[in-house]
Residue frames as qw, qx, qy, qz and C-alpha x, y, z in Angstrom:
[[0.373, -0.652, 0.158, 0.640, -13.13, 2.64, 0.23],
 [0.616, 0.338, 0.557, 0.443, -12.12, 2.45, -3.48],
 [0.135, 0.953, 0.026, -0.269, -11.10, 6.06, -4.11],
 [0.785, 0.447, 0.012, 0.429, -8.57, 6.60, -6.90],
 [0.342, -0.905, 0.173, 0.185, -5.35, 8.10, -5.54],
 [0.577, 0.668, -0.433, 0.184, -1.84, 8.61, -6.80],
 [0.828, -0.158, -0.389, 0.371, 0.96, 6.78, -5.02],
 [0.320, 0.288, -0.270, 0.861, 2.60, 10.09, -4.12],
 [0.459, -0.522, -0.044, -0.717, -0.65, 11.25, -2.42],
 [0.889, -0.352, -0.276, -0.094, -0.79, 8.03, -0.41],
 [0.749, 0.067, -0.340, 0.564, 2.89, 8.06, 0.49],
 [0.145, 0.344, -0.219, 0.902, 2.69, 11.66, 1.79],
 [0.538, -0.546, -0.298, -0.568, -0.62, 11.22, 3.62],
 [0.193, -0.401, 0.667, -0.598, -0.57, 11.31, 7.42],
 [0.820, -0.071, 0.146, -0.548, -3.62, 9.04, 7.39],
 [0.966, 0.198, -0.158, -0.058, -1.73, 6.15, 5.77],
 [0.191, 0.707, -0.620, 0.280, 1.75, 6.67, 7.24],
 [0.233, -0.352, 0.849, -0.318, 3.01, 3.41, 8.74],
 [0.755, 0.197, 0.461, -0.422, 0.20, 1.41, 7.13],
 [0.289, 0.006, 0.844, 0.452, 0.00, -1.20, 4.40],
 [0.491, 0.450, 0.093, -0.740, -2.35, -0.18, 1.59],
 [0.517, 0.216, 0.799, 0.218, -4.11, -2.31, -1.02],
 [0.268, 0.527, -0.195, -0.783, -4.49, -0.74, -4.47],
 [0.620, 0.340, 0.703, 0.073, -6.61, -2.19, -7.26],
 [0.527, 0.764, 0.328, 0.177, -6.69, -1.29, -10.97],
 [0.428, -0.675, 0.188, 0.572, -3.24, 0.22, -10.75],
 [0.595, 0.788, -0.040, 0.151, -1.62, 2.22, -13.51],
 [0.794, -0.377, 0.101, 0.467, 2.15, 1.70, -13.38],
 [0.055, -0.826, 0.320, 0.461, 5.04, 4.02, -14.17],
 [0.736, 0.598, -0.274, -0.163, 6.59, 3.40, -17.60],
 [0.585, 0.431, -0.617, 0.301, 9.94, 2.34, -16.16],
 [0.066, -0.318, 0.723, -0.610, 9.43, 0.65, -12.83],
 [0.338, -0.289, -0.895, -0.028, 7.30, -1.54, -10.66],
 [0.014, -0.294, -0.516, 0.804, 5.87, 1.28, -8.54],
 [0.165, 0.690, 0.687, 0.158, 2.21, 2.10, -9.24],
 [0.112, 0.266, 0.084, 0.954, 1.56, 5.65, -10.39],
 [0.461, -0.129, 0.241, -0.844, -2.01, 5.44, -9.07],
 [0.293, -0.148, -0.935, -0.135, -4.79, 3.04, -8.24],
 [0.570, -0.538, -0.258, -0.565, -8.07, 2.53, -6.43],
 [0.058, -0.359, 0.739, -0.568, -7.52, 2.41, -2.69],
 [0.636, -0.249, -0.674, -0.281, -9.28, -0.74, -1.51],
 [0.739, -0.642, -0.201, -0.026, -8.22, -0.91, 2.15],
 [0.307, 0.632, -0.515, 0.491, -5.38, -0.19, 4.59],
 [0.824, -0.547, -0.135, -0.064, -4.10, -1.55, 7.90],
 [0.179, -0.792, 0.573, -0.112, -1.09, -1.53, 10.20],
 [0.640, -0.212, 0.736, -0.050, -1.24, -5.33, 10.17],
 [0.249, 0.382, -0.684, -0.569, -0.27, -6.84, 6.81],
 [0.009, -0.100, -0.994, -0.036, -1.89, -10.22, 7.55],
 [0.240, 0.535, 0.620, -0.521, -5.21, -8.62, 8.54],
 [0.317, 0.591, -0.198, -0.715, -5.20, -6.48, 5.39],
 [0.178, 0.248, -0.858, -0.412, -4.45, -9.48, 3.16],
 [0.111, 0.275, 0.936, -0.191, -7.25, -11.48, 4.77],
 [0.313, 0.627, 0.375, -0.607, -9.82, -8.71, 4.16],
 [0.272, 0.535, -0.477, -0.642, -8.60, -8.22, 0.58],
 [0.055, 0.068, -0.975, -0.205, -8.93, -11.96, -0.03],
 [0.186, 0.439, 0.805, -0.354, -12.45, -12.08, 1.47],
 [0.316, 0.683, 0.116, -0.649, -13.45, -9.12, -0.72],
 [0.780, 0.371, 0.453, 0.220, -12.27, -11.11, -3.78],
 [0.226, 0.959, -0.161, -0.067, -9.69, -8.44, -4.63],
 [0.888, -0.245, 0.251, 0.298, -6.80, -10.87, -5.11],
 [0.667, 0.489, 0.162, 0.538, -5.16, -8.79, -7.84],
 [0.169, -0.984, -0.026, -0.057, -4.36, -5.84, -5.60],
 [0.530, 0.459, -0.401, 0.589, -0.92, -4.34, -5.18],
 [0.634, -0.727, -0.237, 0.115, 0.02, -4.20, -1.48],
 [0.456, 0.553, -0.213, 0.664, 2.40, -1.37, -0.60],
 [0.544, -0.544, -0.420, 0.481, 3.82, 0.08, 2.61],
 [0.076, 0.901, 0.048, 0.425, 3.60, 3.80, 3.34],
 [0.551, 0.190, -0.483, 0.654, 6.81, 4.67, 5.18],
 [0.436, -0.711, -0.471, 0.289, 6.48, 5.85, 8.75],
 [0.153, -0.899, 0.087, 0.402, 9.01, 8.68, 8.96],
 [0.542, 0.785, -0.294, -0.061, 11.64, 9.75, 6.49],
 [0.506, -0.512, 0.688, 0.093, 13.93, 6.72, 6.90],
 [0.715, 0.488, -0.298, -0.401, 14.38, 5.48, 3.33],
 [0.343, 0.421, -0.839, 0.040, 16.91, 2.79, 4.27],
 [0.390, -0.117, 0.756, -0.512, 14.62, 1.22, 6.89],
 [0.203, -0.094, -0.887, -0.404, 12.79, -1.90, 5.60],
 [0.601, -0.372, -0.230, -0.669, 9.03, -2.39, 6.12],
 [0.575, -0.454, 0.509, -0.452, 8.01, -4.08, 9.40],
 [0.977, 0.071, 0.105, -0.173, 7.59, -7.50, 7.79],
 [0.797, 0.457, -0.253, 0.303, 11.26, -7.49, 6.72],
 [0.120, -0.786, 0.445, -0.412, 12.85, -6.13, 9.90],
 [0.497, 0.137, -0.814, 0.267, 14.95, -8.54, 11.97],
 [0.658, -0.630, -0.257, -0.322, 13.29, -9.68, 15.20]]
């Protein structure tokens, strides 16, 4: 995969909505922990599956981020929602 994309492109993309994405070689915003852009390594709806593939690909330094499903900014990612 490894195409360089900005975080805003990923976050707005229908293709990645509701998915976890792995970014490598990130460039971060000056004041914050959010990547400005990075190389898209992989994506998945299942965080564990994505992490396993990233690990197998020896890409352990990737940033893993969630692309929100719909415009619900107060809703936590699936891994943090109460069951």
